C-alpha positions as CSV (number, residue, x, y, z in Angstrom):
1,M,75.4,-115.5,109.7
2,V,76.6,-115.4,113.3
3,L,78.2,-112.1,114.2
4,N,81.7,-112.7,115.8
5,P,81.2,-111.9,119.6
6,A,84.7,-110.6,119.6
7,N,83.7,-107.9,117.1
8,R,81.7,-105.7,119.5
9,G,81.9,-102.0,118.7
10,L,80.8,-99.1,116.6
11,Y,78.0,-99.8,114.1
12,A,78.1,-96.9,111.6
13,I,74.9,-96.0,109.8
14,T,75.0,-93.7,106.8
15,D,72.9,-90.6,106.5
16,G,72.8,-90.2,102.6
17,P,72.5,-89.0,100.1
18,R,75.6,-86.9,100.3
19,D,78.5,-86.2,97.9
20,D,81.2,-87.3,100.3
21,L,79.6,-90.6,101.3
22,L,82.5,-92.9,100.3
23,A,85.1,-90.7,101.9
24,R,83.2,-90.4,105.1
25,V,82.5,-94.2,105.3
26,E,86.1,-95.0,104.7
27,A,87.1,-92.7,107.5
28,A,84.7,-94.5,109.8
29,L,85.9,-97.9,108.8
30,D,89.6,-96.8,109.1
31,A,88.7,-95.5,112.6
32,G,87.5,-99.0,113.6
33,A,83.8,-99.3,112.9
34,M,82.8,-103.0,113.1
35,L,79.6,-102.9,111.1
36,L,78.3,-100.6,108.4
37,Q,74.7,-100.0,107.4
38,Y,73.8,-98.2,104.2
39,R,70.7,-96.2,104.9
40,D,69.2,-94.0,102.2
41,K,65.5,-93.4,102.0
42,S,65.5,-91.7,98.6
43,N,64.0,-93.2,95.5
44,D,67.1,-92.8,93.2
45,G,67.6,-96.5,92.4
46,D,70.6,-96.0,90.1
47,R,72.5,-93.9,92.6
48,R,71.6,-96.2,95.5
49,R,72.8,-99.2,93.6
50,N,76.1,-97.6,92.6
51,E,76.8,-96.4,96.1
52,A,75.9,-99.8,97.6
53,E,78.3,-101.5,95.2
54,A,81.1,-99.0,96.1
55,L,80.4,-99.5,99.8
56,Q,80.5,-103.3,99.5
57,K,84.0,-103.0,97.9
58,L,85.1,-100.8,100.8
59,C,83.6,-103.2,103.4
60,V,85.3,-106.2,101.8
61,R,88.6,-104.4,101.9
62,Y,88.2,-103.6,105.7
63,A,86.6,-107.0,106.4
64,V,83.5,-105.2,107.8
65,P,80.0,-106.6,107.1
66,L,77.8,-104.3,105.0
67,I,74.1,-104.2,106.0
68,I,71.5,-102.7,103.8
69,N,68.7,-100.9,105.4
70,D,65.2,-102.2,104.4
71,D,66.0,-103.2,100.8
72,V,66.5,-106.9,100.6
73,A,66.7,-106.8,96.7
74,L,69.5,-104.3,96.8
75,A,71.4,-106.4,99.4
76,A,71.1,-109.4,97.2
77,E,72.2,-107.5,94.1
78,V,75.4,-106.2,95.6
79,R,76.1,-109.2,97.7
80,A,76.0,-107.4,101.0
81,A,76.4,-109.3,104.2
82,G,72.8,-108.7,105.1
83,V,69.9,-106.5,105.7
84,H,68.3,-104.6,108.6
85,L,64.5,-104.8,108.9
86,G,61.9,-102.6,110.6
87,E,58.5,-103.6,111.7
88,D,56.9,-102.6,108.4
89,D,59.4,-104.5,106.2
90,I,59.3,-108.1,105.0
91,D,59.7,-110.9,107.5
92,I,62.9,-112.6,108.4
93,A,62.1,-115.8,106.6
94,S,61.4,-114.0,103.3
95,A,64.6,-112.0,103.7
96,R,66.6,-115.2,104.2
97,A,64.9,-116.8,101.2
98,Q,66.4,-114.1,99.0
99,L,69.8,-113.6,100.7
100,G,70.6,-117.1,101.9
101,T,70.8,-118.8,105.2
102,N,74.1,-117.2,106.1
103,A,73.0,-113.6,105.7
104,I,72.9,-111.3,108.6
105,V,69.3,-110.2,109.2
106,G,69.1,-107.6,111.9
107,V,65.8,-106.3,113.3
108,S,64.5,-103.2,115.1
109,C,62.8,-104.0,118.4
110,Y,62.2,-100.5,119.4
111,D,61.1,-100.6,123.1
112,S,59.6,-104.0,123.2
113,L,61.1,-107.0,124.9
114,Q,58.2,-109.2,123.7
115,Y,58.7,-108.2,120.1
116,A,62.4,-108.9,120.5
117,R,61.5,-112.4,121.9
118,E,59.4,-113.1,118.8
119,L,62.1,-111.9,116.4
120,A,64.7,-114.0,118.1
121,Q,62.6,-117.0,117.7
122,R,62.2,-116.3,114.0
123,G,65.8,-116.3,113.4
124,A,67.1,-112.7,113.8
125,S,70.9,-112.3,113.7
126,Y,70.8,-109.3,116.1
127,L,68.3,-107.3,118.1
128,A,68.3,-103.5,117.9
129,F,66.6,-101.4,120.6
130,G,66.1,-97.6,120.7
131,S,65.8,-94.7,120.7
132,F,67.7,-94.4,124.0
133,F,68.1,-90.6,123.8
134,D,66.8,-87.7,121.8
135,S,67.6,-88.5,118.2
136,P,67.9,-85.9,115.4
137,T,67.3,-88.7,112.8
138,K,64.0,-89.9,114.4
139,P,62.9,-87.2,116.9
140,A,59.5,-89.0,117.5
141,A,61.0,-92.4,118.0
142,R,59.8,-94.6,120.8
143,R,62.1,-94.5,123.9
144,A,64.0,-97.6,125.1
145,T,65.7,-98.0,128.4
146,P,69.0,-99.7,129.5
147,E,66.9,-102.3,131.4
148,L,65.7,-103.6,128.1
149,L,69.3,-104.4,127.1
150,I,69.8,-106.2,130.5
151,A,66.7,-108.3,130.0
152,A,67.4,-109.1,126.4
153,H,70.5,-111.0,127.4
154,E,68.3,-114.1,127.7
155,F,67.9,-114.3,123.9
156,G,71.6,-115.0,123.4
157,L,71.9,-112.7,120.4
158,P,74.1,-109.6,119.8
159,L,72.3,-106.4,121.0
160,V,72.5,-103.1,119.2
161,A,71.6,-99.8,120.9
162,I,70.5,-96.8,118.7
163,G,69.2,-93.4,119.0
164,G,70.9,-90.1,120.1
165,I,74.0,-92.0,121.3
166,T,77.1,-89.9,121.9
167,A,80.6,-90.6,123.2
168,E,79.5,-89.1,126.5
169,N,76.3,-91.2,127.0
170,G,77.2,-94.5,125.2
171,A,79.3,-96.1,128.0
172,S,76.1,-96.7,130.1
173,L,74.6,-98.7,127.3
174,I,77.6,-100.8,126.9
175,Q,77.6,-101.5,130.6
176,A,73.9,-102.5,130.2
177,G,74.9,-105.1,127.6
178,A,75.0,-103.3,124.2
179,D,77.4,-105.2,121.9
180,Y,77.1,-102.4,119.2
181,L,76.4,-98.7,119.4
182,A,74.6,-97.7,116.2
183,V,75.4,-94.1,115.3
184,I,74.3,-91.9,112.4
185,S,74.7,-88.1,113.0
186,G,77.2,-88.7,115.8
187,I,79.8,-89.6,113.3
188,F,78.5,-88.6,109.8
189,G,77.2,-85.3,111.2
190,A,80.6,-84.5,112.8
191,T,83.1,-82.2,111.2
192,D,85.7,-85.0,111.3
193,T,84.2,-88.4,110.9
194,A,87.4,-90.3,111.9
195,I,87.9,-88.4,115.1
196,A,84.2,-88.8,116.1
197,A,84.3,-92.5,115.3
198,R,87.4,-93.2,117.4
199,K,85.6,-91.7,120.4
200,Y,83.0,-94.4,120.1
201,V,85.5,-97.1,119.4
202,R,87.5,-96.2,122.6
203,L,84.3,-96.6,124.7
204,F,84.4,-100.4,124.2
205,A,88.0,-100.5,125.4
206,S,87.3,-98.5,128.5
207,V,84.1,-100.1,129.7
């Protein structure tokens, strides 16, 4: 699937498990999030499947693609729009074989332009770089720079920035070429998810 270039904006990534997951996600979607990723590293298969099914229904209602982190089988089961893969997950071709040629297959490129080039050639739907700032989710993550975003324009794919992004530092990444700001704790760790999400959404209108 080709992401609509007009749909630049907030890429909300969940931080489950949590009891208020659906309410928090709906608040983010209602505030204008353009992509949603279900990220849950627990081993509770039944709960994860139920949550993914509920999130897929929410995303259909808001016309926002649902991306499943790491789990291609779960993405296929709930008919999500696609999957996000890290360097230790299955390859892009195998994911497409299970999800179909129209699926969104996003990939983590970390701090490597060469790795991004390889993944672009293999058919990635978008390229994610990070961490750009100190991240409470992955405190030991490799550090990316805005120059990576500038250089990655040559691949002609949507670019995602992730890692410690706030409403105060996110504008610099959009200026460098980020099409999406991927945020976890900045919205789901906030007291009011909707208010926090709108701050990110407004960045794209002001840059």
